[in-house]
MIVOPA-975077 format. One record per residue: y, z, x of N, C-alpha, C in turn. Coordinates in steps of 0.02 Angstrom, whole numbers, padded with zeros to 5 digits, always signed. Atoms other than C-alpha are relative to their C-alpha. Example, Ala and Ser with C-alpha at 12.3 -4.5 7.8 and 13.67 -1.06 7.14 Angstrom:
<bazas>
-00059+00000+00045-00225+00390+00615+00060+00000+00045 -00059-00003-00042-00053+00357+00684+00055+00037-00039 
</bazas>
This chain:
<bazas>
+00065-00019+00027+02842+05582+02983+00004+00025-00072 -00008-00028+00067+02908+05675+02830+00006-00056-00052 -00010+00054+00047+02959+05511+02749-00065-00038-00012 +00065+00032+00008+02786+05439+02779-00043+00039-00049 +00038-00044+00046+02708+05588+02689+00026-00009-00072 -00030+00009+00066+02830+05570+02543-00019-00068-00029 +00019+00067+00022+02794+05383+02534-00073-00002-00022 +00071-00002+00017+02607+05419+02531-00010+00034-00068 +00006-00036+00064+02624+05546+02389+00028-00042-00057 -00028+00045+00051+02737+05426+02295-00048-00056-00018 +00050+00052+00013+02604+05292+02315-00057+00026-00042 +00054-00030+00041+02473+05411+02244+00021+00003-00073 -00025-00004+00069+02581+05440+02089+00002-00070-00032 -00004+00069+00025+02606+05252+02071-00070-00025-00020 +00069+00023+00013+02419+05213+02083-00029+00039-00059 +00026-00042+00054+02375+05359+01969+00028-00022-00068 -00032+00020+00063+02500+05304+01836-00025-00068-00024 +00022+00068+00019+02443+05122+01840-00073-00002-00022 +00072+00002+00014+02258+05165+01828-00023+00060-00042 +00016-00062+00035+02265+05321+01719-00056-00009-00052 +00050+00010+00053+02164+05250+01574-00069-00014+00030 +00063+00015-00033+02029+05182+01690-00029+00062+00033 +00023-00062-00032+02020+05347+01784-00031+00047-00052 +00025-00043+00053+01996+05441+01621-00069-00024-00025 +00065+00026+00021+01853+05325+01573-00055+00017+00049 +00049-00017-00052+01767+05363+01738-00002+00075+00012 +00001-00073-00002+01799+05550+01710+00030+00027+00065 -00037-00024-00058+01915+05566+01860+00065+00031-00025 -00060-00034+00023+02047+05697+01821+00056-00005+00051 -00057+00001-00045+02221+05708+01894-00009+00045+00061 +00012-00044-00058+02180+05860+02005-00051-00029+00049 +00051+00030-00043+02024+05771+02071+00031-00056+00042 -00031+00057-00033+02123+05614+02113+00047+00022+00056 -00051-00021-00049+02263+05707+02203-00029+00044+00055 +00034-00038-00053+02147+05826+02297-00030-00049+00051 +00028+00050-00045+02057+05675+02369+00057-00034+00039 -00057+00029-00034+02226+05598+02408+00027+00045+00054 -00023-00048-00051+02280+05756+02500-00046+00003+00060 +00048+00000-00055+02120+05755+02603+00008-00063+00042 -00011+00063-00037+02149+05572+02649+00064+00004+00042 -00063-00008-00037+02327+05615+02699-00011+00042+00063 +00014-00043-00058+02262+05752+02815-00035-00039+00055 +00035+00040-00050+02145+05630+02902+00046-00052+00032 -00049+00046-00029+02292+05512+02926+00046+00036+00049 -00043-00041-00043+02389+05656+03009-00041+00056+00032 +00048-00050-00026+02257+05746+03113+00031+00056+00041 -00031-00050-00044+02381+05844+03219+00054+00042-00034 -00053-00035+00036+02489+05921+03083-00023+00066-00031 +00027-00061+00031+02378+06069+03037+00037+00063+00017 -00036-00061-00021+02483+06195+03134+00060+00015-00045 -00059-00010+00042+02625+06172+03009-00018+00034-00066 +00022-00030+00063+02521+06242+02865+00024+00072-00006 -00018-00071+00002+02552+06424+02911+00075+00009-00011 -00072-00006+00006+02739+06393+02921+00023-00013-00072 -00022+00019+00067+02745+06322+02744-00025+00045-00056 +00029-00043+00053+02651+06461+02652+00054+00035-00040 -00053-00037+00033+02807+06563+02614+00040-00044-00048 -00038+00045+00043+02895+06411+02541-00041-00026-00058 +00044+00029+00051+02745+06348+02443-00016+00048-00056 +00023-00049+00048+02700+06510+02355+00044+00005-00062 -00042-00004+00061+02852+06527+02238-00003-00064-00042 +00004+00065+00035+02839+06342+02194-00063-00002-00044 +00062+00000+00038+02657+06363+02139+00003+00051-00057 -00006-00051+00051+02695+06524+02045+00041-00024-00060 -00043+00025+00053+02835+06442+01946-00035-00055-00041 +00037+00052+00036+02726+06292+01904-00053+00030-00046 +00051-00034+00041+02587+06407+01842+00033+00034-00060 -00035-00034+00055+02713+06505+01738+00019-00049-00056 -00018+00051+00050+02770+06345+01651-00061-00020-00041 +00062+00017+00035+02590+06298+01609-00022+00056-00047 +00020-00057+00043+02553+06472+01542+00043+00004-00062 -00046-00002+00057+02707+06467+01431-00016-00056-00049 +00012+00057+00045+02672+06293+01363-00068+00005-00035 +00066-00008+00031+02487+06330+01333+00003+00052-00056 -00007-00052+00051+02532+06489+01238+00041-00026-00059 -00044+00025+00053+02669+06400+01140-00036-00051-00044 +00039+00048+00040+02540+06272+01081-00058+00033-00036 +00056-00035+00031+02417+06405+01025+00009+00003-00076 -00002-00007+00073+02372+06414+00842-00017+00072-00017 +00011-00072+00010+02395+06598+00803-00042+00015-00061 +00041-00012+00060+02316+06581+00632-00074-00003+00017 +00070+00004-00023+02154+06527+00717-00017+00058+00044 +00012-00053-00048+02172+06655+00854-00009+00068-00033 +00005-00064+00035+02194+06799+00732-00071+00012-00025 +00068-00007+00028+02023+06764+00658-00053-00002+00055 +00049+00009-00053+01939+06730+00826+00019+00039+00063 -00023-00036-00059+02023+06856+00940-00055+00041+00033 +00055-00038-00030+01858+06947+00967-00028-00036+00062 +00028+00037-00056+01805+06807+01085+00040+00009+00064 -00038-00014-00061+01949+06816+01211+00000+00074+00018 +00002-00072-00015+01943+07007+01194-00063+00017+00039 +00062-00012-00036+01761+07009+01247+00002-00031+00070 -00005+00033-00065+01797+06887+01387+00044+00040+00048 -00048-00035-00043+01943+06991+01452-00023+00070+00018 +00014-00071-00011+01876+07167+01434-00074+00016+00013 +00071-00010-00017+01688+07144+01456-00021-00049+00054 +00023+00050-00048+01653+06980+01546+00040+00002+00065 -00040+00000-00060+01799+06993+01667-00021+00055+00050 +00023-00052-00048+01748+07163+01743-00070-00015+00027 +00067+00017-00023+01566+07105+01750+00001-00056+00051 -00008+00056-00047+01618+06943+01837+00025+00026+00067 -00028-00030-00062+01719+07044+01963-00054+00037+00039 +00053-00039-00033+01574+07163+02000-00055-00045+00029 +00052+00046-00024+01448+07022+02015+00025-00040+00060 -00029+00036-00056+01566+06926+02129+00002+00042+00064 +00000-00046-00058+01583+07079+02243-00070+00007+00029 +00069-00010-00022+01395+07106+02251-00026-00062+00038 +00024+00062-00032+01357+06924+02294+00037-00012+00065 -00038+00008-00062+01497+06919+02424-00026+00046+00055 +00027-00047-00049+01428+07074+02511-00068-00023+00025 +00067+00024-00020+01254+06995+02512+00005-00058+00049 -00004+00060-00042+01311+06831+02592+00043+00010+00062 -00048-00005-00055+01451+06891+02707+00002+00071+00027 +00005-00067-00028+01405+07042+02811+00063+00022+00036 -00061-00017-00037+01570+07032+02906+00055+00028-00046 -00051-00024+00047+01669+07075+02748-00014+00072-00020 +00006-00068+00025+01702+07256+02702-00002-00002-00077 +00002-00004+00073+01685+07316+02522+00066-00022-00031 -00066+00017+00026+01873+07301+02493+00014-00075+00009 -00011+00072-00012+01878+07126+02571-00041-00042-00048 +00042+00035+00049+01733+07071+02460+00031+00005-00069 -00034-00009+00065+01826+07143+02310+00061-00045-00005 -00059+00043-00001+01982+07048+02362-00020-00073-00013 +00025+00068+00011+01883+06886+02370-00020-00010-00073 +00024+00006+00069+01804+06919+02200+00057-00003-00050 -00055+00000+00047+01969+06956+02113+00041-00065+00006 -00034+00064-00008+02047+06797+02186-00033-00053-00044 +00039+00052+00036+01909+06697+02101-00016+00019-00072 +00014-00021+00069+01907+06792+01936+00044-00035-00052 -00041+00034+00051+02058+06714+01844-00018-00073-00008 +00017+00070+00015+02032+06546+01760+00063-00040-00014 -00057+00045+00010+02146+06396+01737-00017-00052-00053 +00015+00045+00056+02139+06309+01568+00028-00070+00012 -00029+00066-00012+02246+06167+01636-00051-00049+00028 +00052+00043-00027+02091+06101+01725-00050-00021-00053 +00045+00018+00056+02003+06091+01556+00039-00031-00057 -00043+00029+00052+02138+05995+01464-00039-00046-00047 +00039+00045+00042+02012+05868+01403-00037+00037-00054 +00035-00040+00049+01916+06005+01315+00049+00028-00052 -00049-00031+00044+02070+06091+01244+00032-00050-00048 -00032+00051+00041+02137+05927+01177-00049-00035-00047 +00050+00035+00040+01973+05870+01098-00007+00032-00069 +00007-00026+00069+01968+05888+00909-00074+00009-00019 +00072-00010+00013+01777+05880+00918-00021+00071+00014 +00018-00069-00019+01773+06053+00997+00030+00047-00052 -00026-00047+00049+01790+06195+00870+00063+00036+00025 -00064-00032-00020+01964+06273+00868-00010+00069+00028 +00011-00068-00025+01896+06447+00895-00018+00001+00074 +00018+00005-00071+01825+06391+01063+00061-00019+00041 -00059+00023-00037+01982+06298+01117+00052+00055+00006 -00050-00053-00001+02099+06439+01069-00024+00060+00040 +00028-00056-00039+01983+06570+01144+00005-00011+00074 -00003+00017-00071+01972+06482+01312+00072+00000+00024 -00071+00003-00018+02160+06451+01314+00030+00070+00006 -00027-00068+00000+02201+06633+01272-00027+00040+00058 +00030-00036-00057+02079+06703+01399+00033-00022+00065 -00030+00026-00061+02151+06591+01534+00072+00024+00008 -00070-00022-00003+02329+06639+01490+00008+00073+00018 -00007-00072-00010+02299+06826+01493-00037+00026+00062 +00037-00029-00056+02170+06848+01631+00037-00006+00067 -00041+00004-00060+02292+06787+01764+00041+00064+00009 -00042-00059-00003+02409+06929+01722-00039+00064+00008 +00040-00061-00006+02272+07059+01702-00028+00009+00071 +00027-00003-00067+02204+07015+01874+00053+00019+00052 -00053-00014-00049+02373+07037+01960+00001+00073+00022 -00001-00070-00023+02376+07229+01959-00061+00018+00042 +00061-00014-00038+02195+07236+02019+00006-00031+00070 -00009+00033-00064+02234+07110+02155+00048+00039+00045 -00049-00038-00040+02386+07210+02212-00030+00064+00027 +00033-00062-00024+02282+07369+02223-00049-00016+00056 +00048+00019-00051+02145+07282+02322+00034-00021+00065 -00034+00023-00060+02268+07201+02441+00034+00058+00036 -00029-00060-00031+02353+07370+02470-00055+00038+00037 +00056-00034-00033+02183+07448+02510-00024-00039+00061 +00022+00041-00056+02138+07302+02623+00048+00006+00059 -00050-00010-00054+02301+07326+02721-00007+00069+00032 +00007-00069-00024+02269+07514+02735-00069+00027-00020 +00068-00018+00020+02079+07538+02732-00013+00075-00003 +00011-00073-00001+02093+07725+02767+00037+00037-00055 -00039-00033+00052+02211+07760+02623-00041+00006-00064 +00035-00010+00064+02156+07822+02453+00050-00007-00057 -00043+00009+00059+02228+07772+02284-00030+00038-00058 +00024-00042+00055+02213+07895+02141-00001-00039-00066 +00003+00031+00066+02174+07854+01960+00070-00003-00031 -00069-00001+00027+02353+07904+01916+00041-00058+00028 -00036+00055-00030+02423+07778+02039-00023-00068-00028 +00027+00062+00028+02308+07643+01972+00027-00013-00070 -00026+00006+00068+02360+07676+01792+00075-00015+00001 -00071+00012-00007+02541+07677+01849+00015-00073+00014 -00008+00071-00017+02524+07503+01924-00012-00043-00062 +00016+00039+00060+02440+07435+01766+00054+00010-00053 -00051-00014+00051+02566+07521+01652+00065-00036+00014 -00062+00033-00019+02714+07454+01748-00005-00076-00008 +00009+00073+00003+02646+07275+01763-00001-00025-00073 +00010+00023+00069+02594+07260+01580+00058+00020-00045 -00054-00024+00042+02730+07365+01501+00064-00039+00009 -00060+00039-00014+02873+07274+01586-00007-00072-00025 +00011+00069+00024+02794+07106+01546+00011-00005-00075 -00007+00000+00072+02785+07149+01362+00073+00009-00021 -00070-00014+00016+02962+07219+01357+00045-00061+00013 -00043+00057-00018+03042+07071+01446-00016-00060-00044 +00018+00057+00043+02944+06943+01343+00032+00007-00068 -00028-00011+00067+02998+07019+01177+00076-00006+00002 -00074+00001-00005+03179+07043+01233+00025-00071+00010 -00023+00068-00016+03194+06867+01303-00006-00046-00060 +00009+00042+00060+03124+06785+01145+00050+00020-00054 -00049-00024+00049+03238+06894+01036+00069-00029+00013 -00064+00030-00018+03385+06818+01129-00004-00077-00003 +00006+00072-00009+03319+06642+01159-00004-00038-00067 +00010+00036+00063+03264+06592+00983+00065-00007-00040 -00064+00008+00035+03431+06632+00897+00049-00045+00037 -00045+00043-00040+03525+06550+01041-00018-00073-00007 +00023+00069+00007+03419+06393+01027+00018-00028-00070 -00016+00022+00068+03441+06383+00838+00075-00011-00008 -00072+00006+00003+03628+06411+00855+00024-00064+00034 -00020+00059-00038+03645+06275+00987-00021-00065-00035 +00024+00060+00033+03541+06150+00889+00040-00016-00063 -00040+00011+00060+03639+06174+00727+00068-00031+00016 -00067+00025-00019+03801+06137+00819-00003-00057+00050 +00009+00058-00045+03728+05999+00928+00033+00013+00068 -00031-00017-00064+03779+06088+01088-00036-00032+00060 +00034+00032-00057+03647+06004+01196-00023-00070-00020 +00021+00069+00012+03602+05821+01213-00076-00003-00001 +00072+00007+00007+03428+05759+01173-00035-00007+00068 +00033+00011-00065+03395+05706+01353+00001+00061+00045 +00003-00061-00041+03421+05883+01417-00056+00046-00024 +00050-00044+00029+03280+05954+01310-00057+00018+00046 +00055-00021-00044+03146+05950+01447+00015+00063+00041 -00018-00056-00044+03243+06081+01544+00006+00066-00037 -00009-00062+00038+03260+06208+01403-00057+00049+00012 +00058-00045-00007+03084+06279+01408-00017+00011+00073 +00011-00009-00071+03068+06250+01595+00044+00057+00026 -00046-00051-00022+03222+06355+01627-00016+00068-00028 +00016-00064+00032+03170+06488+01502-00062+00031+00032 +00062-00026-00030+02992+06506+01572+00012+00024+00071 -00015-00021-00069+03057+06513+01751+00040+00065+00001 -00041-00060+00003+03186+06644+01704-00041+00061-00020 +00042-00056+00022+03061+06755+01611-00046+00022+00056 +00046-00016-00054+02936+06745+01753+00036+00035+00058 -00035-00025-00059+03063+06777+01891+00030+00070-00012 -00028-00066+00016+03150+06923+01803-00055+00053-00001 +00055-00047+00003+02983+07006+01768-00026+00017+00070 +00023-00012-00069+02926+06984+01948+00049+00043+00039 -00052-00038-00036+03092+07053+02011-00005+00074-00015 +00006-00070+00020+03064+07214+01914-00072+00026+00009 +00068-00021-00018+02883+07222+01978-00046+00004-00062 +00046+00007+00055+02802+07174+01813-00044-00061+00012 +00044+00059-00006+02670+07040+01783+00034-00060-00033 -00034+00059+00026+02767+06878+01766-00045-00046-00038 +00047+00045+00034+02611+06783+01714-00013+00023-00072 +00010-00025+00068+02579+06896+01564+00063-00007-00041 -00064+00005+00036+02764+06895+01519+00011-00070-00028 -00012+00068+00025+02775+06705+01507-00051-00019-00053 +00050+00018+00051+02612+06693+01409+00017+00034-00067 -00020-00034+00062+02668+06824+01282+00063-00032-00030 -00060+00034+00024+02838+06740+01272-00018-00066-00034 +00022+00063+00031+02748+06576+01235-00031+00011-00068 +00030-00016+00065+02647+06656+01095+00054+00016-00052 -00055-00018+00045+02806+06729+01020+00042-00061-00018 -00037+00062+00013+02894+06561+01037-00037-00042-00052 +00040+00036+00049+02751+06481+00941+00007+00031-00070 -00004-00036+00063+02768+06614+00806+00068-00010-00035 -00067-00004+00030+02957+06609+00779+00041-00064+00005 -00037+00063-00002+03010+06431+00819-00028-00049-00052 +00023+00050+00048+02998+06283+00701-00047-00049+00034 +00050+00044-00029+02855+06162+00727+00031-00063+00030 -00032+00062-00024+02968+06010+00748+00032+00011+00069 -00033-00016-00064+03071+06092+00886-00052+00016+00053 +00051-00023-00048+02919+06170+00969-00037-00059+00030 +00041+00056-00024+02818+06010+00982+00038-00043+00049 -00039+00045-00042+02957+05905+01055+00018+00032+00067 -00021-00034-00061+03019+06033+01181-00059+00012+00047 +00058-00014-00042+02845+06078+01243-00026-00064+00033 +00025+00063-00027+02790+05898+01264+00044-00025+00057 -00046+00023-00052+02945+05856+01364-00007+00042+00064 +00004-00043-00059+02931+06006+01480-00067-00006+00036 +00066+00006-00031+02745+05980+01509-00005-00059+00048 +00002+00058-00044+02775+05810+01587+00025+00019+00070 -00027-00022-00065+02880+05891+01724-00049+00047+00034 +00049-00047-00028+02753+06031+01748-00061-00037+00027 +00056+00040-00023+02614+05902+01762+00015-00033+00068 -00021+00033-00063+02710+05812+01899-00005+00049+00058 +00001-00049-00055+02733+05970+02003-00070+00025+00014 +00068-00024-00011+02554+06027+01977-00042-00051+00039 +00037+00051-00037+02485+05861+02040+00022-00002+00073 -00023-00006-00069+02593+05878+02195-00034+00059+00035 +00033-00059-00028+02519+06051+02221-00073-00015+00017 +00070+00017-00013+02342+05982+02207-00006-00046+00060 +00000+00042-00060+02385+05851+02337+00008+00042+00063 -00009-00046-00057+02447+05987+02455-00062+00043+00010 +00061-00039-00005+02292+06088+02415-00055-00039+00037 +00048+00043-00035+02182+05942+02470+00017-00006+00073 -00023+00005-00070+02286+05926+02629-00020+00063+00038 +00017-00064-00032+02260+06111+02669-00076+00007+00008 +00073-00005-00002+02074+06102+02628-00029-00039+00059 +00025+00042-00055+02051+05964+02757+00003+00037+00067 -00008-00038-00063+02110+06085+02893-00035+00067-00001 +00025-00069+00003+02054+06257+02832-00071+00006-00027 +00064-00007+00035+01898+06223+02728-00055-00044+00030 +00053+00047-00021+01802+06067+02780-00027+00015+00070 +00028-00013-00067+01789+06111+02967-00041+00065+00004 +00033-00065-00004+01724+06287+02928-00057+00009-00051 +00054-00005+00050+01597+06248+02793-00066+00017+00033 +00068-00015-00021+01426+06326+02816-00042+00013-00062 +00046-00008+00057+01275+06359+02707+00019+00059-00045 -00017-00059+00039+01330+06534+02654+00061-00012-00044 -00062+00013+00038+01504+06477+02600-00015-00049-00057 +00015+00049+00052+01435+06327+02504-00040+00032-00058 +00040-00032+00052+01305+06432+02412+00042+00048-00041 -00042-00047+00037+01431+06568+02368+00048-00037-00046 -00049+00038+00041+01558+06440+02307-00034-00030-00062 +00036+00028+00057+01428+06357+02196-00019+00055-00050 +00016-00055+00044+01371+06525+02127+00062+00026-00036 -00062-00024+00030+01551+06580+02097+00024-00047-00055 -00022+00049+00048+01589+06419+02006-00044-00001-00063 +00047+00005+00056+01435+06435+01895-00026+00068-00022 +00037-00058+00026+01319+06585+01878+00040+00065+00000 -00039-00063-00003+01441+06723+01931+00048+00004-00060 -00040+00002+00062+01547+06669+01781-00045-00004-00061 +00041+00014+00059+01409+06610+01663-00037+00062-00024 +00042-00058+00020+01298+06766+01665+00041+00053-00037 -00039-00050+00036+01435+06893+01620+00026-00023-00068 -00027+00025+00064+01510+06782+01485-00055-00006-00052 +00055+00005+00047+01342+06745+01405-00021+00069-00026 +00017-00068+00020+01303+06932+01404+00052+00029-00048 -00054-00029+00041+01473+06978+01331+00003-00029-00070 -00003+00034+00065+01456+06853+01188-00068+00000-00036 +00069+00002+00025+01272+06888+01154-00005+00019-00074 +00007-00027+00068+01298+06983+00991+00055-00025-00048 -00050+00031+00044+01433+06871+00916-00034-00051-00044 +00027+00050+00046+01411+06739+00781-00005-00069+00032 +00002+00065-00035+01424+06599+00911-00072-00020+00014 +00066+00023-00020+01272+06491+00939-00003-00009+00076 +00008+00001-00072+01203+06466+01114+00043-00054+00033 -00041+00053-00028+01296+06302+01141+00073+00021+00005 -00070-00024-00001+01463+06381+01096+00009+00054+00053 -00005-00052-00051+01428+06531+01207+00000-00031+00070 +00002+00033-00066+01384+06417+01352+00065-00036+00015 -00064+00033-00010+01544+06318+01326+00053+00049+00024 -00044-00053-00024+01644+06479+01343-00016+00018+00072 +00021-00022-00067+01542+06526+01496+00014-00052+00053 -00007+00053-00051+01552+06358+01583+00074-00012+00018 -00069+00019-00014+01739+06331+01565+00041+00059+00026 -00040-00049-00036+01807+06455+01690+00024-00030+00065 -00021+00032-00063+01885+06334+01816+00051+00041+00038 -00049-00036-00042+01980+06410+01962+00055-00049+00018 -00056+00045-00011+02153+06339+01982+00059+00032+00035 -00062-00020-00033+02333+06383+02021+00004+00075+00013 -00003-00073-00011+02315+06572+01999-00040+00020+00062 +00041-00015-00059+02175+06577+02128+00033-00025+00064 -00037+00026-00059+02280+06470+02246+00056+00048+00018 -00054-00048-00012+02426+06592+02225-00027+00062+00036 +00030-00060-00031+02315+06742+02267-00022-00015+00072 +00024+00018-00067+02240+06651+02417+00058-00005+00049 -00059+00005-00044+02411+06609+02489+00030+00068+00015 -00026-00068-00011+02465+06790+02466-00042+00037+00052 +00044-00030-00050+02313+06845+02568+00015-00029+00069 -00015+00033-00064+02351+06718+02706+00065+00027+00029 -00066-00023-00022+02528+06787+02713+00000+00073+00023 +00005-00070-00022+02465+06962+02759-00033+00004+00069 +00034-00011-00063+02389+07039+02914-00069+00031-00011 +00065-00028+00016+02224+07083+02831-00054-00029+00046 +00056+00023-00041+02069+07072+02939-00044-00047-00041 +00043+00051+00032+01957+06921+02898+00036-00039-00054 -00037+00034+00053+02097+06845+02794-00016-00075-00004 +00015+00072+00001+02054+06667+02847-00071-00013-00025 +00067+00006+00029+01871+06695+02805+00004+00005-00076 -00009-00008+00072+01922+06756+02632+00032-00063-00030 -00035+00059+00025+02041+06608+02611-00046-00062+00000 +00045+00057-00004+01910+06482+02667-00051+00000-00057 +00050-00006+00054+01780+06547+02543+00034-00014-00068 -00036+00010+00064+01908+06553+02401+00019-00072-00011 -00022+00070+00008+01976+06379+02434-00059-00047-00008 +00061+00041+00011+01799+06307+02446-00021+00004-00073 +00018-00010+00071+01763+06381+02274+00047-00039-00046 -00049+00037+00040+01924+06310+02202-00012-00075+00005 +00013+00072-00012+01885+06140+02279-00061-00023-00041 +00060+00018+00038+01710+06138+02203+00014+00002-00075 -00015-00008+00071+01779+06197+02035+00039-00060-00026 -00040+00058+00021+01905+06054+02027-00045-00058-00019 +00044+00057+00011+01764+05927+02038-00055+00015-00051 +00054-00017+00046+01624+06018+01946+00025+00004-00072 -00027-00007+00068+01731+06065+01796+00035-00064-00023 -00034+00063+00018+01831+05904+01802-00049-00052-00025 +00050+00051+00019+01676+05793+01793-00034+00019-00066 +00040-00021+00058+01592+05898+01658+00041+00009-00064 -00042-00014+00059+01741+05920+01539-00013-00050-00056 +00006+00051+00053+01727+05755+01444-00070-00001-00030 +00067+00001+00031+01536+05754+01423-00012+00060-00046 +00012-00059+00042+01535+05932+01355+00043-00005-00064 -00042+00008+00059+01683+05897+01240-00029-00051-00049 +00028+00052+00042+01600+05738+01177-00067+00021-00032 +00066-00021+00026+01435+05831+01148+00006+00035-00067 -00009-00032+00065+01512+05921+00999+00006-00055-00053 +00002+00052+00051+01463+05808+00856+00037+00023-00063 -00033-00016+00063+01532+05806+00679-00030+00062-00033 +00031-00061+00026+01410+05946+00639+00039+00061+00019 -00035-00058-00026+01516+06062+00745+00067+00011-00033 -00067-00005+00029+01674+06029+00647+00000+00045-00062 
</bazas>
């Protein structure tokens, strides 16, 4: 049976590779294609759903590492000169829109799901708060879209994953022990440890890595065909070391990527990032296939009106309203503000948080997971289909 599954996934990659240009013309993204493929695989294997729970522990580190590679490569491609002049936008998104999105998500969850406690609703909301810029690659790669928007969305996506981790950990601790109380000092301690360690490890690792890379390149110590593994290994090491010391690995790899962009040469940076991204793309598409497989068992059979409405609201208005409010008094026009607001797709970070909830003994954990995964599923298609039209809508006037 295992070989049949591998053959099916291999066939998906073959079909996707052969028809990539046609799929892009029809606005079918890679995640959309592989999610559908995973759902089809589940219908071909209707009696394999019981194995999902057994594979959660093995799947979680794999997804975390893939996300860390994307965060590093996205940060390493950032244009810091643009970001320095437009940092007010990601700042507003992170420190104004993000808390508002979280609060609105909690309120709407409590309204629709009476069975969830306040902490469980908060846990659901924080799962769906981080965004994934990888699902908006068409927008980020489009030269028609102003750089300030592309860099702002990319930076927000890179940092909000890490900022949400301490909040998620606090909520999950409260959900496990509903009668316990967490003081402000304990909360600040968690944030300080997560963010402080991430910053320290990112700076230290880059201070060692850049001179080592330059030294090795001058003396031709590595072959050209080994270059894809350099940044993969570095990003995995930074993430894993930070996580081991209970810091935020997601923030650490993103900051390391920004520093790599700052201190590495453009020629080296471009080649190494492009090579490593191909491998990360491969693993991420496998994850989306597995996500579709899981959705066929956990999401589709349990869909109801409340879950569908909440998922649609979470994908759209719960994100759009706070972002539009936070950017109201900036120099952005309404179209630019809406572009920031619309592109908050839920991706790998939300999947990581969902799997962590499933792996606990929290009450209503499968209800929380079902709602979260429905939202992620809707986001893959809603944001995937809309990326190209919105990117193309920016005419030469916007340049």
